PALOLUM-783717 format. One record per residue (C-alpha): residue in one letter; x, y, z. Coordinates in steps of 0.02 Angstrom, whole numbers, plus 50000, padded with zeros to 5 digits. Layout:
<rotis>
AXYZ
...
</rotis>
This chain:
<rotis>
M504064850251438
K505614847151551
T505904863851674
D506944865951810
V505634873251917
I503734876151886
I502864889451991
I501114887252005
G500074901452029
G500534917851928
G500094929452086
A501264941852213
A502394927152271
G502354918052127
L502984932152022
C504254937052145
S504924918852154
A505034917251961
V506134934851950
R507134931852100
L507654911952030
K508324921151869
Q509004935951941
K509964923752069
S510254909951921
P509964915151743
S510144898951680
I508864891451779
S507334886551662
V505694894851749
R503774892151695
I502344900551775
L500714890451766
E499264903251801
A497484896451785
L496784915351745
P497014923951580
R498134934651668
V499454935151802
A499294944451980
K497314950451963
K497274949752153
L498694960352171
I497954975052057
T496554974852189
T497584976952333
G497604994952427
N496214999852333
G497294999352173
R498635009552283
C499534992452311
N500294992452514
I501654983252457
L502464981652646
N502724989052806
K504204997952897
N503764988153045
I503584967853007
S503624958353168
L502924943253220
D501684951453335
R500654955853157
Y500484938153107
H499334924353147
G499324905553134
N499404887753232
N501204891153219
K501654909253175
E503494905453243
F503634898653064
C503784914552974
R505074922953089
Y506374916052990
A505974921452826
L505174939052881
E507074942352989
K508154936652826
Y507274945552679
D506714961252769
L506154977852723
S507834983052655
V508034967152564
C506294970052467
E506474986152448
D508164982652355
F507144967252268
F505844980952197
E507064993352151
S507944982152039
I506284979751946
G505964997651924
V504755000452084
P505505011352210
F504615015052387
T503625027652443
Y503235028752643
E501565034852730
G501805030952880
D502465012952910
K501575010152765
A502615007052615
Y501835009252440
P502555009352261
A502985026352200
S501665028052066
L500405024452178
Q499785010852061
A499654991152106
G499464989651908
S501244996451906
V501834983052017
V500994968151927
D501744977351764
C503624978451813
L503494960551887
R502824954751737
F504014963051634
A505604957651737
A504944941051704
E504794941351541
E506404951751514
L507314937751623
G506804923151514
V505324917251615
I503964907451523
I502094910851583
H500714899551536
T499004908651567
D497394898551576
T498324884451634
K497494876851774
V498254862251873
T497064848751909
D498554836851980
I500374834752037
N501224816552028
T503034811252070
M504024803451915
G505754796051984
K506654813052062
D505584823351973
Y503794830951979
K502544830551841
V501194845351840
I499734841751754
A498624854551694
D497104848551590
K497894837651441
V499624846651467
S501044839351568
F502424847951639
V504064840551704
A505104848151841
K506414844151967
N505734860152097
V503834865552132
I503634880752196
I501624881652242
A500984900352244
T499304898352219
G498454906652394
G496944903452471
L495184906952452
A495274924852503
G494524935852349
G493634919052281
E493434912152106
K493414930052030
L495214932852074
G495604914052034
C495634909452226
D494424895852226
G495424883952358
S495694869852230
M497604868252270
L497214865452429
K495874852452413
L497224843552298
L498684841752425
K497484836552566
K497044823252446
A498874820552433
G499124818752607
F499414836452682
T498504841752837
L497554857852824
I497144870852971
E495294877852939
T495094890452824
T494244906552857
P494094921752787
S495114938852874
I495374957852847
V493454956552771
Q491794965852833
I490794959952974
K488924957452972
T487874961153123
Q486324964253178
N485784977553045
D484184986653115
I485385000353177
T486754999353046
K485355000352902
Q484795016452993
L486535023652974
K487075017352809
G488375026952729
I489005036652878
K490855034352923
V491215039253103
D493175036353196
A492835024353328
L493785011353444
V493174994153364
S493364981453481
L492644962953453
K492234955253609
A491564938153649
N490884935153847
D491234951653891
Q493134949153850
I493964960153714
M494854948053577
R495474962253472
Q495414981753460
D495864993353332
F495545010853298
G494875021453141
E493625024853029
V492105014353039
L490765014252902
F488795007952937
T488204996852779
D486334989452774
Y487354973352792
G488354978152963
L490024985752977
S491404989552869
G493215002352873
P494954996252903
P494664994653098
V493184981653072
M494254971852945
Q495634971753066
V494724963553208
S493844953053088
R494974936853080
A494314934353275
V492554933553213
S492834914253172
T493564910953338
A492244911453464
D490354910853473
K489224924953500
T490414939653474
V490004957353495
V490754972353388
S490684987653520
L491205004953442
D491825018453567
L491315033653472
M492215044453587
A493835034953613
N494735052153664
T493895055953803
D493335044753975
F491595040154022
E491435054354165
N492065067454059
L490775062753920
C489495064054043
D489935079754098
I490205088353910
I488365081953885
N487665089954043
K488475106154012
R487705104653831
V485855099353919
K486185116954007
I486515127653844
L485365118853710
A483805115653862
E482605122453749
R483145114053586
P482115097753529
L483065080553552
E483325078153368
E484215092053351
F485215091153511
F486915081653464
T486855091053296
G488615099653272
M489295087153395
F488865071553296
N488275065553132
K486495071853140
R485815055753115
L486935044853217
G486495055653360
Q484685054453341
V484995035653339
V485905035153504
L484545042553574
K483275032453505
I484255017953580
A484235027753744
G482235025753736
L482145045453722
K480715053453598
L481415065253483
S479915078053490
N480465082353678
K481435096653726
S483355093953777
Y482875099853966
V481985083153992
L483705074453997
D484305070254188
K485705062254274
N485405046954246
T484885048854059
V486335057154028
E487325041954095
K486375030153988
I486625039353829
S488425041653871
Y488615024153899
I487795019953722
I489235032653647
K490615024253747
N489935004953697
M488615005653540
N488644986853540
F487974976653374
A487964956453396
V489034948853253
T488094935453136
G489604932353014
T490664940652884
T490444943852714
G491494928752650
F492904924152552
A492404933852420
N492604949752492
A494234945552609
Q495814949752561
V496754935752649
T496474917652707
A496724912552883
G497254894452911
G497824884152762
L499414870652744
D499864865152927
T501664873952936
T502454859753028
Q502444850152866
F503684862252806
C505434867552833
D505524886952902
T507124890652822
T506704883452649
M504894882052639
E505134865252594
S504134850552597
K504944839352745
D503894822752656
C504284828452475
K505894833552443
N505904849952301
L504044852752325
Y503864871752411
C502374881452473
V502534900752479
G501464913552534
E499474914752585
I499134894852568
L500274891152720
D499504894052876
I500184912752905
D499074927852889
G499504943652938
D498484962152991
C498124974652870
G499284986452817
G500514978952700
F500974962652815
N500254950252698
L501274957052551
G502644956652655
W502364936852706
A502394932752498
W503914942152478
S504884934352603
S504324916352597
A504574917652397
M506384924752419
C506674909752561
A505974895952440
V507144904652292
D508744903352377
A508664887452432
I508314878852263
V509654891552182
G510804884852329
D510364865052284
C510584869452078
K512274875952124
</rotis>
């Protein structure tokens, strides 16, 4: 089966590559090889099913990797305007919530459908249940082997992603292993944008409670990453957007701590004043109810327990030193990190193929001509908020334009 371009992986970057190839050069023959029974299974799950497709403020400081400068060219050339035009061309207009771009339908499934429809309408041949097991050179071409079937192509785009999402979403890391065996250098892979496991004696008591907090990931009392938003207490630790945003740093240091500031909008001294005033007003109220009306009742009780107080006592027992202790706990509710919930629950893979092996203006391998890698498989990962899909679209377009230019 001779083809101009074979795309390995039918996810976000793979489908984008295929559609843009045929839009730019209709005569090019394109095949997608997808290991799962259907394409873009992971894309359907993004943005809680709504698909946070991009972000208005794409900038280098929202990306990570050993050499994040690598993604500058693609992100700047294939920016919001270019991506918005591309999706308009396949029937997906954008709508915005703050800086976050979503499909106007607010359905991730509709993004998948429109990418798939466009690919099929343009003549892309999609092979599902086709897991690639090897890639060999055959003269100036590549022979791509999937089980007992082989394909030959001049150009190969690898868009298989990493390990985030796990095997159920087709992300088993097998392509990374195959490329490592072929001589490519890999940067260690770790889960990112993922829930954090902590010492859970406290979080179990608070399971199911949500609270707005400033989340700080610390190592040796130094803040590594911060984010503000809604935190969810769970039986294993902590979840919620700000927790997942700081989670990448868990793997970069030992003995990390997640610290929650439960009243980030007020400083320590003002918080002490607020609590002292509350003591005067509620002097005869049992401590069990002291924070009722100010905090979630269960959360307030846990704060007082951490401070070593008996909830059956009256509120007037709170003296100056005790109030300061309580205030400190509210501003610094600390949990020792024991890990993350792993790749199966992660939204993106940190690490991957060392980008120094690729050209940043084409995504082409420096050693293997006409072999391109795009999206998550490279050692580039973004923050939560549409940045990783932004990289998928931009890197795919970058590779496509290089191929089309070469074919012409």
